MIGUKE-308684 format. One record per residue (C-alpha): x, y, z. Coordinates in steps of 0.001 Angstrom, whole numbers, plus 524288, in hexadecimal, padded with zeros to 5 digits. Layout:
BEGIN
XYZ;...
// end
This chain:
BEGIN
1035C301287AD68;10EA2303C27A4DB;1054F303E17990F;0FDF430F3279EEC;1096D317997A17F;10E0F316C5793AC;1055931FF078E27;107D032980799B5;116673299A796E1;1142D32B4878837;10B8D3376978AF0;1147733D1C79511;11FF833C3978AC1;11775343577811C;1134634D8C7897D;121573505778E6C;1272C3510C7808A;129B635F5E77BA3;11FF2363B877120;123D83640876372;12721371C775FD2;121B4376E7752C5;12C3837C1B749B2;130C03865174AFE;1303E38889758D8;13B583928A75978;1429739BE774FA4;148EF396527432B;1565239AA773F00;1577939E127309D;1666F39CC472CF3;16B3C3A5CB72102;1782D3A39E71BC2;179813B19D71730;17B6B3BF3571E7F;16F333C6C1721FA;1694C3CEE87177E;16CBF3C5AC70CAE;161CE3C0FD7042F;161613B40E709BC;160F03B9E171821;155F23C375713C7;14DF33B85170CFD;14F013AFAE718E9;14B443B9F772280;13E493BD5771A10;13ADD3AEE971A12;13F873ABC5726EB;1362E3B59172CFB;12ADF3B05A725BA;12E193A25F72981;12E813A69A7373A;121153ADBC7368F;11B543A1A6730B5;122463980E73B75;1215D39FFF7471E;12F553A1B2749EB;13A2B3AA1B745D4;143083A6D273B1A;14FBF3ACAC73F74;159233AF2573357;167A03AD66737AE;172993AFFB72E0E;17E963A7B372DC4;185EC3AC22721A9;192613A61171CC3;198C739AFC71465;18E1E39DD97093D;1831A39A9F711AB;1897038D8D71757;18A86392447252D;17C1239453725E2;17895387E071EB4;181F837FB072763;17CBE385B8733DC;16F843825C73066;172B8374B372C39;17905370E073979;16D223763F74158;162D136DB37473A;1582536A5673E02;14D0137024744A5;1487D37ADD73BA2;14E9A385AB74435;15A6B388CA73BE4;1586038B2F72D60;1605238ED07221B;15BEE3996671999;163C1394D570DDD;166D83996870073;16A9C393F06F323;1794D394DE6F78C;17826389507009C;175A537FDD6F46C;182CF385A66EE7C;18AFE384DD6FA74;186B83767E6FAB8;190D8374B66EF1A;19982380466F0EC;19C0837E127006B;199F836F94701E1;1A11D36EFC70EA0;199033786F7174F;1956636EC772100;187C736BDC71D18;1802136580711BD;1750836D4A70D31;16CD1361F970881;16F18358E371496;170CA3634671FB2;1653B36C1671B9C;1568436A8C71881;151683740B70D34;1454F37A187136C;13FA2383A37088A;1451738AE56FCFA;13F6B398C26FF2C;143403A2416F502;14E4B3A6366EB26;154233B1656E385;1582E3AE426D552;163B93B35C6CE78;161DF3BB356C1D2;16AFF3B8DB6B6CD;16EA33C69A6B1EE;178F63CA9A6A774;17F533D7376A3AA;178F13DDFC69772;1868D3DDED690C1;185533CE7168FB8;17B6A3CFCA68634;171FE3C48668AA5;163463C5AB68E6D;15F573B77F690DF;166343ABD569759;167843A57B68A9E;16F573B13768596;178803AFD86908E;17A323A1C068E6B;17DDB3A4BB68061;186B93AF65683A3;18D113A66068E53;18FD739C3568505;1941C3A4C967A7D;19EFB3AAE968461;1A28839F8368E05;1A9E53A4FC699F9;1A85B3B2B66953E;19BD33B68969D0A;19DCF3BB3B6AAFC;1935C3BA146B5AA;1944A3BFAE6C2BD;18F9E3BA0A6CF7E;18FB83BE2A6DE08;1998E3B40B6E19C;19E653A5FE6DF87;192EE39C526E467;187A23A69F6E3D4;17A2F3A4D76DD18;17F083AE246D1FC;18BB43A6A56CF8E;1859A399686CFC8;17A8139DCC6C7A1;183CE3A1AD6BCE3;18B023945A6BDE5;17D4E38CC76BC89;17A753958B6B0CD;1881A3925B6AACD;185BD383AF6ADE7;17886383056A8B3;17ACE38C1269CB4;18806385D46991B;18EA63929A699B2;19B8F3975369EA5;19B3E3A43F6A695;1A6013AB2E6AEDB;1A2FB3AD256BD7E;1A5F03BAEA6C3D9;1A2C93B98B6D16C;1A1733C5456DA51;1A0F63C6C96E9B5;1922A3C9F36EA47;188423CE626E08B;189B63DC8F6E089;197603DDB06D8DB;192583D24C6D04F;185D43DA5C6CC14;18F0A3E74F6CA60;198243E1866C146;18D433D9436BA0C;185FE3E6DB6B740;192993EC0A6B2D0;194D83E12F6A970;1A09D3DC566AF88;1990D3CE9F6AFDE;18EAA3CA916A66B;184E13C27B6AF2A;1809F3BEDA6BC2A;1769A3B7A16C3EE;171473C1F36CD82;167A83C0596D847;15A793C4006D2CE;1589C3D0686DBCD;165DD3D5C46D73E;164693D3D66C939;1565C3D9716C824;15B2A3E6656CE8E;166433E6EC6C4B8;15DFF3E2E16B8AB;156613EE0A6BAD9;1619F3F66C6B7F3;163153F0816AAC3;171433ED006AE81;16EA23DE0C6AC28;166F23D42B6A594;15FD83C9526AC20;15EAD3BC996A49E;1576A3B3856AF44;155F43B0D56BD5E;15A8F3A4A56C36E;150AF39D4C6CA92;1473E393776C469;13BA539D806C780;13BAE3AB676C268;13FCF3B56D6CD2F;135493BEA86D228;140663C9396D114;140743C8596C22C;1343A3C0266BE29;135AF3C2BC6AF42;1435A3BD6E6AEA3;144EF3AF066A958;14C043A50E6B376;1586039E366AE65;150643914E6ADB4;146783994A6A3A7;151D339E4E69CCA;1559538FEC6998B;15E9C38C5B6A3CD;15564381E26A9D5;155D8380A66B90E;15F5A38B026BAED;15C16390036C81E;163F4397D16D190;163E63A3126DABC;1638C3A4CE6E9BD;158A839CF66F101;1565A39CF26FE9D;150733910B70749;14FEC38BF4714D2;156CB3804D7197B;1574B378FC726C0;160B936FF672C95;15F1A3613E727C4;156233591F72F66;14CB93641D7327E;13F3335DF2734DC;1368635DDD7282D;12B533641072F50;1339736F81732ED;1395C370B0724E7;12BD0370B671EE1;12710379F072877;132573843A72515;13002381E67165D;122163844771826;124E5391B871E88;12F863955B715AC;125963933D70975;11C2539B0671094;126003A5D671321;12A443A760705F4;11C0A3A78870082;119273B3D3709CA;116733C02E70254;11E8B3C85F70ACF;12AA53BF60709BE;129673BF146F9DA;128563CE616FB33;1347F3CE2670316;13B533C5796F975;137D33CCAE6ED52;141353D7936EDE7;14C723CE7F6F005;149253C6246E47B;145B53BA8C6EC8A;13CBB3B1226E6FF;135033A67A6EFC1;13662397E36ED27;1315838EF06F7F4;12E3D380836F7AD;13016374846FFED;13C6336ED070840;13D2F3644D6FE05;13E1536CE56F28B;147103756C6F98C;1501A369556FC3F;14F12365556EDCD;152FB3725B6E966;15EC33738C6F247;164423679F6EE06;161B336B156DF4B;16958378316E201;174553716E6E873;1764B3689A6DCA8;17490373B36D362;17EC337C9B6D920;1877A371126DB18;187BA36F196CC81;1895337D706C97D;1954537F1E6D3E3;19BDB373496CED7;19AA73769B6C04F;19E69384616C2A0;1AA73381986CB64;1A43138A306D658;1ACDE38C636E230;1A972392756EF33;1AE5A39FDF6F222;
// end
């Protein structure tokens, strides 16, 4: 009799078990470490809306600014790995891994990269008074005047600052750093000739180049920027592997199931391939990237290693 009851008990157990809900079954939070209205925030909202449409749930952007983005990163790192709390991170997370090592989380161990979505390169610009037209000219000039050419940046640890430090390291030149509290005053003084050069976000640089106040030498990501497609990259100009700028990508807490990570990556890739998304990005100088979680994971690790070397070599300290 017992052998007759066993299948019945098994069937009852299966019938009473809750059905596995398909992901996502409720709204997804997308955490941004900068204030509303920033380029990171705007990009997150454009992509989040498109991903939400594809997956049938709202992707709600939540701003948690502070500590150079570490508040947002730490918040996501300590959330359940269920795919309902994601980080819309930028390039700063890989810089912070070295500049702020005691943030209470480990970027590699506590977060899972999902997809590298888009990026904004810098453009290396110089004041006409410097008398250079190419990257080779600039390197030659800097080597002939070690410690005399001043470059502006929007602050210590920012992409313009670290791009210049990477340039100094790769070209074996010594420059003088003049940090500003933001890009506006830095650009004003550069155009006035108070400083000689700067790595400027592409959209800002292009608007000034049209006025003839500055000369563009190269863009900083490996692929030419859509904002200035005729401008060579730093890699093409001779500094092989030079790759900087501000990129944007999605992360989930470590331990998030692979099927959820893959589903989010697929939705992210589809979002940036949409014509309306590309049209929205174009005026902001944002170039789409895309790829697999594995590719993004490898990229994050390479970025951490790159910036750790630059920060150590330049002796950069957090503000």
